[in-house]
C-alpha positions in Angstrom: 180.1 182.4 51.8 182.8 180.1 53.1 183.0 178.3 49.8 183.4 181.5 47.9 186.1 182.7 50.3 188.0 179.4 50.0 187.6 179.4 46.2 189.0 183.0 45.9 192.0 182.3 48.2 192.8 179.0 46.4 192.6 180.7 43.0 195.0 183.4 44.3 197.4 180.7 45.5 197.2 178.9 42.1 198.0 182.0 40.2 200.8 182.9 42.6 202.4 179.5 42.1 202.0 179.6 38.3 203.5 183.1 38.2 206.5 182.2 40.4 207.3 179.3 38.2 207.8 181.5 35.1 208.6 185.1 36.1 211.5 184.9 38.6 214.2 186.1 36.2 212.0 188.9 34.7 211.4 190.3 38.2 215.1 190.3 38.9 215.8 192.0 35.5 213.1 194.6 36.1 214.5 195.4 39.6 218.0 195.7 38.2 216.8 198.1 35.4 215.2 200.3 38.0 218.2 200.2 40.3 220.6 201.1 37.5 218.4 204.0 36.4 218.0 205.4 39.9 221.7 205.1 40.7 222.4 207.1 37.5 220.1 209.9 38.6 217.1 208.9 36.4 213.5 208.5 37.4 210.7 206.0 37.0 207.4 206.8 35.3 204.5 204.5 36.0 201.1 204.4 34.3 197.9 202.3 33.7 194.1 202.4 33.7 191.6 201.6 36.4 193.0 199.2 39.0 196.4 199.5 37.2 196.3 203.3 37.7 195.9 202.6 41.4 198.8 200.2 41.3 200.9 202.8 39.5 200.2 205.3 42.3 200.9 202.7 44.9 204.3 201.7 43.5 205.4 205.3 42.9 204.4 206.1 46.6 206.5 203.2 47.9 209.5 204.6 46.0 209.1 208.3 46.8 208.2 207.6 50.4 209.6 204.3 51.5 208.7 200.7 51.2 210.1 199.0 54.4 213.3 200.7 55.3 214.4 204.3 55.9 216.2 205.6 52.9 216.2 208.7 50.8 213.2 209.3 48.6 213.6 207.9 45.1 212.3 209.7 42.0 209.1 208.0 40.7 206.0 209.6 39.2 202.6 208.0 38.6 201.2 209.5 35.4 197.7 208.8 36.7 197.4 211.5 39.3 197.3 214.9 37.6 193.6 215.3 36.9 194.2 218.5 34.9 196.7 216.9 32.6 194.6 213.7 32.3 191.4 215.6 31.3 193.2 218.2 29.2 195.1 215.6 27.1 192.1 213.4 26.8 189.9 216.3 25.7 192.4 217.8 23.2 194.2 214.7 21.9 192.0 211.7 22.9 192.4 209.2 25.7 194.9 207.1 23.6 197.4 209.9 24.1 196.9 210.5 27.9 200.1 208.9 29.0 202.1 209.4 25.8 202.0 213.2 26.1 203.1 213.0 29.7 206.0 210.7 28.8 207.0 213.1 26.0 207.0 216.0 28.4 208.6 214.4 31.5 210.8 211.5 30.4 214.5 211.7 29.7 216.9 209.2 28.1 217.8 206.6 30.7 214.5 206.9 32.7 212.3 203.8 33.2 208.7 203.7 31.9 206.5 201.1 33.5 203.3 200.4 31.8 200.6 198.3 33.5 197.9 196.6 31.5 196.2 193.3 32.5 195.8 192.2 28.9 198.8 194.0 27.5 196.6 195.8 24.9 195.6 199.2 26.4 196.2 201.6 23.6 197.2 204.5 25.8 199.8 202.3 27.7 201.1 200.9 24.3 201.5 204.4 22.9 203.4 205.6 26.0 205.7 202.6 26.0 206.4 203.2 22.3 207.2 206.9 22.9 209.4 206.0 25.9 211.4 203.4 24.0 211.9 205.9 21.1 213.2 208.5 23.6 215.8 206.1 25.0 214.0 205.0 28.1 214.0 201.5 29.5 210.5 200.0 29.3 209.0 197.5 31.7 205.5 196.0 31.4 203.2 194.5 34.0 200.7 192.5 32.0 198.7 189.2 31.9 197.2 186.7 29.5 199.7 186.4 26.7 201.3 189.8 27.2 199.9 191.4 24.1 201.7 194.0 22.2 203.7 194.9 25.3 205.9 191.8 24.6 207.4 193.7 21.6 207.7 197.2 23.3 209.1 196.2 26.6 212.7 195.5 27.6 211.1 193.2 30.2 207.4 192.3 30.2 206.2 190.7 33.5 203.4 188.5 32.1 201.1 186.9 34.7 200.0 183.7 33.1 196.3 184.0 33.8 193.2 185.4 32.1 191.4 186.5 35.3 191.8 190.3 35.7 191.6 190.3 39.6 194.2 187.5 39.8 196.5 189.4 37.4 196.1 192.6 39.4 196.9 190.8 42.7 200.1 189.5 41.1 201.0 192.9 39.8 201.0 194.5 43.3 203.0 191.5 44.7 205.5 191.9 41.8 205.6 195.6 42.4 206.2 195.2 46.1 209.0 192.6 45.4 210.7 195.1 43.1 210.4 197.8 45.8 212.1 195.4 48.3 215.0 194.8 45.9 215.3 198.5 45.3 215.2 199.2 49.1 218.0 196.7 49.6 220.2 198.7 47.2 219.5 202.1 48.7 219.4 201.2 52.4 
């Protein structure tokens, strides 16, 4: 067990170091996009599948509630939480449209759409980012591997340079928390 624990922690540290070396400016740009939108009265829509759905909810909760400091609640919506919308859209239009339809219904020009996909290839995330971009939203991706199609659709794609899904997910929540801290600093 000790060897497995040490291995997992060391792999995490390796991925953290590799990510820090290539993503600093993209994190800063993403935070600034979110800050500008929130200051202009816009909102942030966040979506992803599986563990990325949980990350979307987590980040939205940090913004609506608070991250570390007392400040006003900030408008953020995880598109992964309305079970009636998720099942209705999936049933009537197919799972590929589950986030796209919600973006179409809830987004306004100037909002920020954050799509989370460890490989950058989830069709429902890609469709929603495409719709958001066409509606005049800023688009941010949290991805891994080579970034996939999200590289084309996102104003900023935060690509974790790794192929291991758990490591990518660990970096996504760290990146999300870092962006929350930068937002907190502006609204404190």
